[in-house]
N, C-alpha and C positions, 0 to 999 in steps of 0.2 A: 648720239642721235645721228642716223644716216642723213646725208645731204638730200635735199628735195630732188624729186625726179624731173627729168626734162619733159615738159608737156608739149613739145613740138609734135605736130600731127604725125609726121613720118615716124618719129621715135615711138609714139604710143601705139602704133600699129604692130610693132614687133612682139614676139611672144614674151620676152623679158625686157621691158623698156627700162628697167633699173640697171641695165648693163651697158648702155650706150648714151653718150651725151653729144650734143651739137657744139659747134664752136660758139654759137650765140650763148648757150647755157654756160659754157665755161667762162666766157668773158664776163658774164653777170655774177659768177660765183667765185671768181679768182680771188684768192687771199682770204676766203671765208674759213673760219675755224673749223677743224674737223675734215678738211679736204687737203690732200697732198697730190700735187701733179708730178708725174714721173715721165721723163723722156727716155726712151730706149730705142736706139737706132742701129741699123746695120753699119753705117759709117760712124764708128765710135768717136770720131773727132768732131762730128757735126754740132753737138751740144755747145761746144766752146765757141762756135762762130755766132751763136745767138739762139736763145731758147725762150719759151714762154716765161714771163716773169714769175719767179718763185719756184719754178720747176726744178726738181732734183734729178740727177742723172743715175740711171742704172745701166751698167754695161752688161749686155747679155752674155758676153764671153767670160769676162773676169769676175763679175759679181755673182752671176747665177749658176755658173758651172764649176764643178769641182776641178781644181787645177791638175789633178793626176788621173783620176778615173773618169771615163766618159759617163758622167752622171751629174746630177744637180747637187748643190750644196745641201747639207743636212739641216735638220730643224734648228740646231744651235746657230749655224751659220746664217740661216734665213732670219732668225730672231735678231742677230747682231746687225745684219744688213738693214732690215727695215727699221729697227730701233734707231740706228745711226742716221737715218733719213728723216727722223721725226714722225715715223708712222707707227701708230698703235694698232691694236687688234680691231678696234672699232672705227678706224679712220676710213673715210671714203677716198679710194685711190683712183685717180683718173690718169690713164696711161696713153701716151701718144708717141709717134715716131715717124721715121722716114719710110720710103717704099710702101706707101699706103698702109702703114701699120703692121707690116710683117712681124717686126721684132717687138712691137708693142703688144700685138696679140700673143706672141710667144711669151712675153713677160707676164701677161695676164693669165696665160695657161699655167705657168710655173707658180704664180701666186695662188692659183686655184688648187694646185697640188697640195699646198699647205693650208687650204681651207679658209683663206682670207675672204670674208663674206662680201665685202662691198668693193669690187674691182670693176671699174667702168672704162670703156674705150672711147677715146675722142674720135668721133666719126670724121673721117677724112684726114686725120692725123696732122703731122707737121706741115705737109704740103698745103692743105686747105687753110690752115691758120695763117700761114705766110702769104698765100695767094690773096687772102682777104685784106691784106695790109694791116693785120693786127700787130700789137706791140710785141717786140722781142727784146731781149737784153743779153748782155754777156756777163752781167753780175751773177755770181754764183752764190746761192743762199747758203747760210750756215745754220741749219735747223738744230734746235736743241734736242739732244738724244732723249729718247723715251724708252720705257720698258716694253718689250714685245715678248710674248710667251714663247717658249720652245714648244713647237708643235711637230708631231711626227708627220712626215710627208706621206700622202696617200698615193701609192703607185699602182692602184688597182682600178679606181673608178673612171678616170679620164686618160689614163696612160696605157699604151700597149707595148709589149716587148716582142721580140722576134718569135718566140715560142707561142705567144698569144696570136700573132698573125698567122702562123702556120696552122693553128687550130681553127682559125676563123675562115680560112680559104674554103669556099664551098658552103659555108654555113651562115654567111652574112655579107652585107655590102662592104666593099673596099673602094675608097675614093682616092685615086691618084690625082693630085692637084698640080703636078708639074706641067711643063710645056709639052705640047704634042711630040716634039722631037725627042725629049727625054723619055716620054712614055713608050714610043715605038722602039727605042734603042738606037735611033739615029745619032743621038748625042749622049755623052756620059755626064754632062753637066749643064747648067743653065746657059742658054745662048748669051754670048758676050762675057761669060764668067770664066775664070781659069780652070783648067783641068784639075780635078780633085782626086784622081787616082782610083776611081771605081773600076773594077776589073770587068764587069759585065753590064751591058745596057739592056733596057727593056722594062717590064713591069711585073708586079706580083700577079700570078694567075687569078683571074676573075675581076681584077680591079678595073673600074671604069674611070676614064679620064675626063675630069672637069677642071681645067686650069683655074687657079685661085682667082685670077683677074676677071673671070666670068662674073663674079659676084660684085664687081666694083663699077660704079658709075664714072662718068667722065671727070667729075670733080674729086675723085678719090674716095668718096663716101661709099658705104654699102648701098646696093640697090634696094628698092622698096621691098617690103615683105612679099607683095604680090609677084614682083619680078623674081625674087629668090625662090618662091614656091614653084614658079614655072621652070626654073633651072633644075632644082633638086627633087621636086616631088612630081605629082601627076603632070604628064605632058613633057617632062624632062627626064631626069634620071630615074624617076619612079620610086623614090624612097618614101617610106612612111615614118611618121614621127616616133613610132615604137620600134623601129628597126635598130639593131645593134650595129653601129657603123664604125669603121676604122678609117681614119684619114692618114695619108703620109705624103712626104715630098722628098726632099734631099736630106735635111737634118731636123725637120720638124717645125721650121719657122713659118713657111708658107702654109703648111697644113694646119697650123694653129689659127690662121686667119679663117680657114674654112671650118675648123672645129668651132670657132666662136659663132660663125654665121648659123651653122646647123643647130648648135645648142641654145644660144640665147636669142637669135633673131627668128628662128623657125620653131624652136621649142622641142627639138629632139631630146629624148631622155637619156640615151646611152650612146654617146659619141666618145671614142677614144682616139688619141693622137699617138701614132707610132713615131716617136722621136728618133729612133735608130734610123728609120727611113732608108732611102736608097744607098746612102753611104755605108750602111751596115749590110743591107740585103744584097746589094750588087757586089759585095766582097765576100759574102758568107759562102762556106763550102756546102754543096749539095742542097741548096734551097732551089725550088723550081722558079723559072723565069719564063715569061712569054715575050716574044718580040713582035713588033708590028701593031697594027691598029686595032685588032680584035682583042677582046678581054681575055679570051682563052678559057679553058675548062680547069676545074680542080683536078690535080693529078690523082690517079687511082691509088697511088701509094699513101695518100693522105686520108683516104676514106676508111 
């Protein structure tokens, strides 16, 4: 049986209130049977310094990614991973992490590739939980392994590849959620982050720039539905909920945060995350790139 929904007024305003929970809700339901809390951080050592009691750790790099091919683990690997964490197919998963949930949203997106039905994000993530003075522990739980079915990963519905993006240019909205400096080509990487070896700077033609943090309130939670509508829909980016949208960033983590907002908070039906993102596009041969602040036009060669 799914865990109860969070009935906080802000949560209930979203298109899919079953996908987000507040820190108050989690504090009330912590330890409840059928709920597993997962921490997934950019700083993969952070969990060991203290985490929400009972939370298990999933390392985005070593747990979710294939060690050799730039791709995700397969259905067998996913089944082994979740089963080892005590997660069954009908378990309610609550994911949280650092960086205002960049990697938590990324983990939620990967879980969705495998069709796990009940994946919820903790609004505000690790930062809000700790800022509120809530309990943390260094005790690492040892969940009893359970059976998780082997499910084939769906790489079509919410995932886009380079060829999909090439076909999408000029035919649907592209949302580049990186910093303005990355978008214009001034920088090849996130400000204050190390150089990652991308050969070209700029953005995909026709992509509009809405940095991921635009959707975040001062306390690290998502802004209200009304505020998000003003950013992405009428009066803002001008998207409609039936648009086929592709989001991208550097490697797909920040754009997962925006994928989540568009899909579950605003109710967009067809949002795909291009996880190859700029580390692939900026290194690819003969793909079109636009530099500067303007979105640019679709190249005639693609029409």
